[in-house]
N, C-alpha and C positions, 0 to 999 in steps of 0.2 A: 503494499500499500503505501501511495504516496504521502508525502507530507499534507497537502491540501485535502486528500480525502480522512485522514487522521484527524484534522483540526474541523473539517465538517460533522466527523462522528462525535467528536468531543465536545463541538457545541450542541449538538442534537441533545447528547446525554446529558447535557448541563441544565438545557431548557425542560427535556423531561424530569428531571429533579426539581427543576423549580415549581413546573408546574403541578406533581405530586404533593409536593412541599405544600404550596398554596391549597389546594383539594383540601388535605388533610387540615389545614389550620382552618378552612372554611366548615368542615365537617365538625371540627371540636367547639366550633363557636355555635354550632348548630344543634348541638345537642342537648345542652342547657334550655335553651331557646324552645325547642320541643317538650321537652319535662316540664318547663313553666306554661305552654300552652294546655298540656293534659290538665291543669289544676284545676279546679271550678273558679269561677270568677268571686268575689267575697261578696259581692252584691248582686243579687239573682232579681228578675222580674217580680218574681212571688214577694222577696221579704221588700222590695220597694211597695209592692202594693199590700202588705201588711200595714207598713209604716203608716201610708196614707190611710186607712180603715182605722188607727190607731188615733190619729192626726184628727178624722172625722169625728170619731166618737170622743175625741178630748172635746172637740168645738162644740158639739152636739152637747153632751155634759154641760160645758161653759154655759151654753146658750137656755140650758134647763135651769140652772141654777140660776142664772142672772133673770128669768122669768118668775122663779120661785122667790127671790128677793123683792123682786120688783109689785109681785103680789101682797105680800107682806108689808109692803113702805103706805103710809098714810098720806104721806106730801111728795108732790114732784120736786124732782132735782131744783127747779127754779125756786119755789116756796125755800127749799134748805139753804139755798145761796141767800135769799134774801133775808131768811132766819138768820143765818151765820153773820151775815154784816150787821143788823140791828143790833144781835147780842154783844158785838166787839167791838160798837160804834164804828163801821167802816162806810166809807165814800161808795153812796150807789153807785159809781162810774169806775169802782177797782174791777181789774179783770181776774176771774176767779176761775180756773182751771178745775172740773170735776175727774176724777176717778173713776168714777161710776158706785155704783152699790157693793156693801161687803158687808162680811158678817164678823163682829167685834165680840167675841165672849157672848154670844146669842144677842145681842144687841146690833138690829139692821141700820146701819149708819150709809150717810154720803160721804165719800171720801174726798174732800175739796183741799185745795191749796192755791197762795197766793203770794207774789212777792211783794212786801212792803217797801217805802219810800228811802230805807235803809239798806237797801239790797238784801233784807233777811226773808228767805223762804219760810212760809209758814203753813203747815199742814193742819188742819181741821178736821174734826170728825160731826156730824151732826145727824143727831137722831132721827133716823127715817119713820119715825113714827109720830114723834110730840114735836118735832123742829130744835129739840135742844142741842145747844152745843157741848158735846159729851167729850171731847180731846183736842189738843192745842198742844200744838210743839212746833219749836223755831230751830233753825237750820241756819247759819250764817253762811250764805252764799261764798263770799269772799275768803271765807276760811278753806273752803273745799276746793277750790282752783289751784 
């Protein structure tokens, strides 16, 4: 064999070795991928549907609870706000935010809050049956930030 033929064979063997090496490397990388593909996904359609059903049940339960509390209330939210303002000597124009009805130790209350002129956030509970202010607490907003 002449030198030219030997060089060609040598190059051919070298290409085969590189090709085989690359093929083996690709195959080795594919093995873990195939193993992961065989695993079941952590979230299935069925579990997502179950979560949705649970959320719907929670929402339905909360709605039923809100209806039940509303049925026990003798005054409206607007009346509770007016009673709070009158009881605490607040301006009729003061903005009051309601967090709705709640049950505090067996007493149905409207959970209200406002921010006074000095930046203090005041939480007030008004009895939903008789309009009496049952609790009041203040937090300094500036100290929270």
